[in-house]
N, C-alpha and C positions, 0 to 999 in steps of 0.2 A: 364444424363452427371455423372462424378464422384463426388462425394460428396467433396465440399470444405469447410474444417472446418476452424473457426474462429481462435483458437489458439490451436494447438497440439503439444505435446512435442518433443523434437528434440533428440533422443537416437541414437547417432551415436558413442559412448566412450566406455569407460570400465564397463558399468553398470552391464553386465552380468557377467564378471568376479570378480568384486568386491562382487557382490551377492553370486557367488558361493563360495567364500572365507569366506563369512559370515558364510554360511550353513555347509562349511566344519570344521569350528572351532567352532560350535554349539554358537557362540557369537552373540546374536541377540537383546540384551537389550541397554539401554541408556548408557551403559557406555563403549561402544565398541570403537576400534581404530579407525573406520571410524566416529564417533560421534566428537572425539578430532580432528582428522585431518580437518573434514569440518568446524569445528567451527574456528579453526586455520586460514584456509584459507579466510573464509569470514571476520573475526577480520583484516587480514592484509590487504585485499582488500579495505575496508572500512576505515582504518587508525583508528579501535576502539581498544580500549584497551583491551575488554572484549566481548565475544559473550557466548551466551547459545544456543544450540539447544533445540527446543521446537517443540510439535507435531504440529501445525498450527500457521499460522498468528494471528488467532481471539483469540487464548491462549495467543500467546505473548502481545498481547493489554490488555487482562483482566490482566496479569501479572504485566504489565509497571506500569499501574494505582495503584494496589496493593503495589507494591514496592516502589513508590514514596511516599505513605502515605495517600492516599484518605481516607476520612470517609463517611460512610453513610450519604447522605442528603446533599453531597457536589454537585456544578454544573461543568461541564465539558463543554467548547466551543467545538463545532464539525462542520465541514462544513454539509449542506444539502445534498449535491451532493459527495456521496461516498457509497461504498460497506457497506450494514446493519450491517456486523462485526464490523466497528468502533463505532457505535453507540451501539452494543449489549455489548461491552466490558464496556461501560459506566453504562448500566442498571445491568450487572453482580455483579458490586461493588456496587449497591444499590446507584448510584449518578444519577442525571438528566441532560440530555443534553442542549445547548443553542444552536440553529442552525443559522448560518452564509452562507452568499451568495458565490457564486463561482465568480473568476475572469477571463479573457478570456482564461485562460489556464486551466480551469476546477478546480483548486484549489480555497483553501479558500482566501478570499478577504481580503488582509491584511489592508487595508485602513479602509474598513467597520467595520473589527474587532477591528482595534485600536479606531475608533469613539465611537463605542458600550462601549468598557472599559471605555474611558474617560468622556463620556456623563452620561453613566447608573451605575456607580460603583463608590465607595468610598473605601479607604485606611484605616484600623482601626485595630490596635493592630496587626499590620504585616499580615494583611489578606487582601485581595480583597473582597468586599460584594456586591452583586447585590442589587442596591437601591429598584427594584421591590419585589423581593421574600425576600430578608434579608438573603440569603444562601451565604455561601463561595464559590466563583469562585477558584477552587482549581488547575484547569490545562486546557490547550488546546491542541487539537490533532490535528496537522498539517498532511494533506494526500497528498502525491506526486501523483497525479491521472495520469493514463495511463503510467508511468513512467516519468513526466513532474515534474522538480524540484519547489516545491511551493517558492514562494518568502514571506519570514518572518523574515528579519535579523532585520528590525524595530521593528517588533512584539514580537522577542524573547529579544531584548532590554529593551521593556517596560514591559515585562513578570517578567523579574528579578527585576526588580524596584519594582513590585507589588506583589513579591513571589506567582509568578504562575506558577507552573510547564509545561514544555513542551515536548510533546510525539510525536515522528513523525511515522508515519505510511508509511513506506516505502514499503510497500508489494509487489507494481508494479514496484519500480525504481532501483532494482540492476542493477549497472553499470553507474545509471548519478551523474554526478559530478558538482559542482558548478566552473564557469570557470572564472568569476569576481565578485566583491562585497566584501563584509565582509567576506561572506563563500567560497572566491577562494580556490579552490583545495579540499575542502571538499565533502565527499560523502553525498548522501541524507541518514537519519538517524543516522549521526552522529555530528549533530549541535545542537541539543537540550539536554534535560537532557537523555533520552532514545529513541534509535530507534527500529522499529519493523519491520520484514521482513516475506515474505512469500515464499514458495516453493510449493504452490499447483501445480496442474498437467498444469494448463494454464499459469504458470508464466513464465520469461523468461528463467529460468532454473528452474527444479523440483526435489522433493524429491518423488514424489506421492503425500505425504502429509506431510508436514513439515514448520517450521518458525523459526525465530532466533530474540533474544533479543540482542541490542547492547548498550554498555554504557562504559563511560571512567571512571565512579565512582567505586571503589571497593567495597564500603558498597552496593549499588546497587545490584552489581554482584553478592556479595554473598547471599543477600536476595532472590535475583530471583532464585538462584541455589538452595537455600534452600528449598524454597516456590514449585518449580517445581518438586521437588524429594519427596513429601509427608512431608517436613518439619520432617526430621528424625534429632532429637537431639542426639541419642543413636542407631545407625543403627543394634546394637548386641541386645539389650534388647526391641528393637521397643519403644522407648519413643520419642514424640511428642509432642513440646509444644506448636504448633501452627496449625492451619488447613493450610493442603499443598494441593496440586493438583499432579496427575499422568500427568505431562505435558512434561517430558522429549522425547527429540527427540531419535529413536531407531537406533540402527547401520543398519538394512536393508535401512531404508530411507536415512540415512546420507550416506551410499554407493553409492546410486543412485546420490545424491547431488554431492558428490564429483567427481563423473566421469563426470556429468554435467558442473560442474565448470571448470574442466580441460580442456573444450572446448569452455570455455566462451568467450574469443576473437574472435572466429570465429563466435559464436552465436550472439554477440553484433554487430559486423561488419554487418553480414546479416540483422539484424534487420532496422540497419540504412541505409542499401541500400535498402531494401522493400520501406522504408519510402520516400527515395527520389525519387525512380521510381513512385510511388502512387502520390507524390506530382507533378512530372513534366507532369504526364498525365493527373491526374484528374482536376489539377489547369486550365486546359485547356477548360474545359467544362462551358458553361454558367451556372451559377446558383449553381455551385458545387467548393469545394474546399477541401483539406484535412487540418484540424485543424494545427494551428501554434503550434509548441513547442518553450518554452521560450529561448530567445539568451542569457542569463546570464548563461547557462549550458550547457555541453555536455549531451544529453538526451538518453536515451536507447532506445526509440523508440518501447518499447513493443507493444503498440496496436495503430492501425491507426485509426483516427474517421474522418468520413465524414462530413464535414458542409454543411447545404441545406440552400438555402436562397428562398425566395418566387418566384424568377424568374425561378426555375427548374419547370419541367412540373408535376413531381410526387410529392404527399405528401409523408411524412414519412412511413405512413401506407401502403400505395400502394407501395413503393419502397420496403419495408421488404417482401411485398406479390410476387413482382416479383424475387426477389432473392430467396426465398423459392422454386417458381415455377423451378427456374434454378438449384436446388440443391446446393446453395451457402450460407454457414451459415452466418448471419450478426445477430447483437444485438443492441438493442437502449441502449442508456445508463441508468444508475440505475432511477428508480423511486425516486423522492426526498423524503428523509428520513422524513423530518417534514410534509410532507402529509401522512405517513403510518399510519395506523389505531392506532398501538400503541405508537405512537409519537406524535400524534395531540395535546396532553395537553400539550407539553413543549415549551417554550419561544422560538420565533423566530426574527430574527433584518434583516429588509429591503430584504427580499430575493426576486431578480428582474432578474438577469441573469441568475440564474440557471433554472428559469422557462422557458426562452425563449431556453437555449441550450438543454434541455430533448426534445423539439419540433421541433430540428433542426439538432440533431447529431446522427449518426448511427456508430457503429463499424465494421470495415471491415476485411476479413480475413487476419491475420497478422503472420501466423507461419512462424518459422524459415526455414522450408522447402519449403516454397512457391516459384514457381517457376516465371520466367518472363512471360510464358504463361499463370498460374493462374491470374497474375494480369491482364493481357490483356482480360481476360476473365471477370473479375469484371469490368474493364474499358469501354470494349465494350457493356455490360448490361447497363452501366450507360448513354453510348452515345445513 
């Protein structure tokens, strides 16, 4: 049977037209018209004052921590359940991660993180100090996993009191907005100090490769732009007073992203429709359900995750093999980062729920182009 991919791009707009215009004008670099337009649209959509197009989400995270002023040896709190890029950005800055557990929506557990800060740190000379390591806890990275809005309003308030910066990894959550609570009407990525997005090929919209840094702080914006363009103090005589990075999004990628964004309302509605169909059909199968999305936000339903309990007849491994035999691409959720070989030496705090989730969760095909017949194919195999 025809292969059913996990998440493929939806290229139904003016992608080819805009790419041809880039080529005809010979304007391919990071200062082209499409870069500026794409940045403007994302900033307006997320209600952010400033946005900077970056080559990918990983680079955006690296840059965000750098811009906020982290120092080598600082510690950054991260969820263990996230794509490895979140943690790699910490290592790129010569900092150390502290791993936290996840809540029922696969996001960082707000209560456990607060408990850790209250019981295991002290506040001295304007800095939060880890009692165990004696190091400064500089920041927390909150990840909106699968596009689910993370709950961190109480955590954000406490971090402000403790001079801890908050970076949002909104790589998967374009289109997700809070509908109640203290973040009401805010888009993910716009609540913390800096937000980071990804437009990788599998995301809800894509540039092929691309990312974005979001902020409401002009100083952070200026520094991020400066560092992302090789830290040029004098572009004529090539004077550089800092170590910069070649991180600017180019005009070709931005052209694809802009064409994608013009269809975003249609893409978002289709994603939410797919989630609803999956939920209605799969939740009727004993032992299975589609993982819940938070009720305090309008979520983009980027990726649908199957939750499997012990009453289902197949184990996770057997289920993956069954799908593979039927040419349907599925994916287990990420191997927990605190168990990765290179991260085992770092501190963890009461990680329990994440361990259960990786044993009972499976990502299902969720492409925007997914038909009801294809969904039925997945459902029938599960039955």
